[in-house]
C-alpha atoms as a printed R data frame, in Angstrom:
    type eleno elety resid chain resno       x       y      z
1   ATOM     1    CA   UNK     A     1 106.478 129.927 69.344
2   ATOM     2    CA   UNK     A     2 109.441 131.316 67.333
3   ATOM     3    CA   UNK     A     3 110.583 134.924 68.202
4   ATOM     4    CA   UNK     A     4 109.937 137.425 65.204
5   ATOM     5    CA   UNK     A     5 113.532 138.621 65.723
6   ATOM     6    CA   UNK     A     6 115.434 135.248 65.390
7   ATOM     7    CA   UNK     A     7 116.362 134.228 61.734
8   ATOM     8    CA   UNK     A     8 117.680 130.929 60.646
9   ATOM     9    CA   UNK     A     9 119.934 130.392 57.830
10  ATOM    10    CA   UNK     A    10 121.544 133.021 55.621
11  ATOM    11    CA   UNK     A    11 118.457 134.515 54.407
12  ATOM    12    CA   UNK     A    12 119.581 138.272 54.145
13  ATOM    13    CA   UNK     A    13 122.333 139.687 52.469
14  ATOM    14    CA   UNK     A    14 124.422 140.264 55.730
15  ATOM    15    CA   UNK     A    15 124.065 136.895 56.795
16  ATOM    16    CA   UNK     A    16 125.295 135.732 53.380
17  ATOM    17    CA   UNK     A    17 128.038 138.358 53.439
18  ATOM    18    CA   UNK     A    18 128.977 136.663 56.700
19  ATOM    19    CA   UNK     A    19 128.852 133.244 55.649
20  ATOM    20    CA   UNK     A    20 131.407 134.344 52.611
21  ATOM    21    CA   UNK     A    21 133.522 136.226 55.108
22  ATOM    22    CA   UNK     A    22 134.117 133.155 57.069
23  ATOM    23    CA   UNK     A    23 135.264 131.247 53.884
24  ATOM    24    CA   UNK     A    24 137.584 134.000 52.828
25  ATOM    25    CA   UNK     A    25 139.126 133.753 56.341
26  ATOM    26    CA   UNK     A    26 139.633 130.029 56.082
27  ATOM    27    CA   UNK     A    27 140.777 130.023 52.401
28  ATOM    28    CA   UNK     A    28 143.378 132.975 53.340
29  ATOM    29    CA   UNK     A    29 144.620 130.976 56.517
30  ATOM    30    CA   UNK     A    30 145.020 127.550 54.219
31  ATOM    31    CA   UNK     A    31 146.521 129.544 51.475
32  ATOM    32    CA   UNK     A    32 149.208 130.819 54.034
33  ATOM    33    CA   UNK     A    33 149.432 127.219 55.188
34  ATOM    34    CA   UNK     A    34 148.579 128.256 58.752
35  ATOM    35    CA   UNK     A    35 146.778 126.348 61.518
36  ATOM    36    CA   UNK     A    36 143.942 127.924 63.347
37  ATOM    37    CA   UNK     A    37 146.231 128.088 66.282
38  ATOM    38    CA   UNK     A    38 149.028 129.514 64.415
39  ATOM    39    CA   UNK     A    39 146.688 132.430 62.878
40  ATOM    40    CA   UNK     A    40 145.378 132.904 66.473
41  ATOM    41    CA   UNK     A    41 148.682 133.552 67.692
42  ATOM    42    CA   UNK     A    42 149.655 136.127 64.860
43  ATOM    43    CA   UNK     A    43 146.516 137.796 65.435
44  ATOM    44    CA   UNK     A    44 146.634 137.930 69.085
45  ATOM    45    CA   UNK     A    45 143.376 135.835 69.870
46  ATOM    46    CA   UNK     A    46 142.349 132.367 70.830
47  ATOM    47    CA   UNK     A    47 142.238 129.355 68.708
48  ATOM    48    CA   UNK     A    48 138.462 129.267 69.337
49  ATOM    49    CA   UNK     A    49 138.007 132.582 68.138
50  ATOM    50    CA   UNK     A    50 139.381 131.827 65.058
51  ATOM    51    CA   UNK     A    51 137.255 128.692 64.583
52  ATOM    52    CA   UNK     A    52 133.909 130.980 65.595
53  ATOM    53    CA   UNK     A    53 134.928 133.353 62.814
54  ATOM    54    CA   UNK     A    54 135.524 130.379 60.212
55  ATOM    55    CA   UNK     A    55 132.378 128.751 61.138
56  ATOM    56    CA   UNK     A    56 130.098 131.792 61.357
57  ATOM    57    CA   UNK     A    57 129.473 131.673 65.000
58  ATOM    58    CA   UNK     A    58 131.286 134.962 65.721
59  ATOM    59    CA   UNK     A    59 129.242 137.472 63.616
60  ATOM    60    CA   UNK     A    60 130.455 140.836 65.427
61  ATOM    61    CA   UNK     A    61 134.212 141.455 64.983
62  ATOM    62    CA   UNK     A    62 135.440 144.681 66.227
63  ATOM    63    CA   UNK     A    63 137.636 147.070 64.021
64  ATOM    64    CA   UNK     A    64 140.597 146.402 66.377
65  ATOM    65    CA   UNK     A    65 139.843 142.367 65.809
66  ATOM    66    CA   UNK     A    66 139.414 142.978 61.947
67  ATOM    67    CA   UNK     A    67 142.615 144.707 61.534
68  ATOM    68    CA   UNK     A    68 144.390 142.374 63.612
69  ATOM    69    CA   UNK     A    69 142.908 139.513 61.806
70  ATOM    70    CA   UNK     A    70 143.727 141.019 58.348
71  ATOM    71    CA   UNK     A    71 147.638 141.825 59.144
72  ATOM    72    CA   UNK     A    72 147.850 138.229 60.804
73  ATOM    73    CA   UNK     A    73 146.406 136.968 56.934
74  ATOM    74    CA   UNK     A    74 149.044 139.481 55.126
75  ATOM    75    CA   UNK     A    75 146.049 141.366 53.883
76  ATOM    76    CA   UNK     A    76 143.938 144.418 54.727
77  ATOM    77    CA   UNK     A    77 140.537 144.740 56.126
78  ATOM    78    CA   UNK     A    78 138.902 146.345 52.995
79  ATOM    79    CA   UNK     A    79 140.539 143.328 50.908
80  ATOM    80    CA   UNK     A    80 138.955 140.537 53.215
81  ATOM    81    CA   UNK     A    81 135.560 142.186 53.151
82  ATOM    82    CA   UNK     A    82 135.730 143.334 49.267
83  ATOM    83    CA   UNK     A    83 136.603 139.732 48.589
84  ATOM    84    CA   UNK     A    84 133.721 138.419 50.733
85  ATOM    85    CA   UNK     A    85 131.151 141.048 49.089
86  ATOM    86    CA   UNK     A    86 132.570 139.898 45.642
87  ATOM    87    CA   UNK     A    87 131.911 136.227 46.519
88  ATOM    88    CA   UNK     A    88 128.634 136.756 48.004
89  ATOM    89    CA   UNK     A    89 127.193 138.038 44.733
90  ATOM    90    CA   UNK     A    90 125.616 141.185 46.554
91  ATOM    91    CA   UNK     A    91 127.957 143.623 44.722
92  ATOM    92    CA   UNK     A    92 127.604 147.340 45.247
93  ATOM    93    CA   UNK     A    93 127.346 149.523 42.193
94  ATOM    94    CA   UNK     A    94 129.331 152.980 42.170
95  ATOM    95    CA   UNK     A    95 125.896 154.769 42.497
96  ATOM    96    CA   UNK     A    96 124.667 153.215 45.479
97  ATOM    97    CA   UNK     A    97 127.630 154.108 47.453
98  ATOM    98    CA   UNK     A    98 127.523 157.755 49.540
99  ATOM    99    CA   UNK     A    99 129.187 160.276 47.208
100 ATOM   100    CA   UNK     A   100 132.053 160.496 49.688
101 ATOM   101    CA   UNK     A   101 133.010 157.055 49.076
102 ATOM   102    CA   UNK     A   102 132.704 156.969 45.143
103 ATOM   103    CA   UNK     A   103 135.836 157.629 43.425
104 ATOM   104    CA   UNK     A   104 136.546 161.061 42.161
105 ATOM   105    CA   UNK     A   105 136.476 159.831 38.750
106 ATOM   106    CA   UNK     A   106 132.825 158.936 39.267
107 ATOM   107    CA   UNK     A   107 132.188 162.016 40.948
108 ATOM   108    CA   UNK     A   108 133.171 163.884 37.627
109 ATOM   109    CA   UNK     A   109 130.658 162.514 35.888
């Protein structure tokens, strides 16, 4: 009997976003012509940690790890996540964001 809590495949928006984030990390690494080991050294993590991110096995990065990874990829956490979100097809409309996250221009209307 399968657990009702176990999901298989990218069947939710979060799973799909994770899949895209993994691809973004890999693409950025390859654009910088880095091996997984070189990226790991830059980010202060192990090569297997990078491999797990790129294959989607690691799906719970801490904020600290996300910042270190982004810095090692010469990017920012926001840029990596935004790229993954844009690639996922699950784009947020400004109206769906909490008011504090909407731009001041959006708030004026």
